C-alpha positions in Angstrom: 67.1 121.4 100.1 67.2 121.5 103.9 70.7 120.1 104.2 72.0 121.9 101.1 71.4 125.5 102.0 75.1 126.3 101.6 75.2 124.7 98.1 72.0 126.6 97.0 73.4 129.9 98.2 76.7 129.2 96.4 74.8 128.5 93.2 72.8 131.6 93.5 76.1 133.5 94.0 77.5 132.0 90.8 74.3 132.9 88.9 74.4 136.5 90.2 78.1 136.8 89.2 77.0 136.0 85.6 73.7 137.9 85.3 73.2 140.0 88.5 69.9 141.8 87.8 68.1 138.9 86.2 69.2 136.4 88.8 68.5 138.5 91.8 65.0 139.1 90.4 64.5 135.4 89.8 65.7 134.5 93.3 63.3 136.9 94.9 60.3 135.6 93.0 61.0 131.9 92.4 59.1 129.6 94.9 62.0 127.1 94.8 63.8 129.5 97.1 61.0 129.9 99.6 62.7 127.7 102.1 65.8 129.9 102.3 64.2 133.3 101.8 64.8 134.1 105.5 68.4 132.9 105.5 70.7 135.8 106.4 73.3 134.9 103.7 70.6 134.5 101.0 69.0 137.9 101.9 72.4 139.7 101.9 73.2 138.2 98.5 69.9 138.7 96.8 68.7 142.0 98.3 72.1 143.7 98.5 71.8 145.4 95.1 69.0 148.0 94.9 69.3 148.1 91.0 67.3 144.8 90.6 
């Protein structure tokens, strides 16, 4: 995933567009995203909605 951070973030954005609460929760907890948890774009996307 190292070279595909942008693609991963784009896919998370698409998933959040479809099911925001569920996908934000999943992205926060799923270890598949551990490598990008500190990425500024990922954090803005996943942690921007306090309703999760």
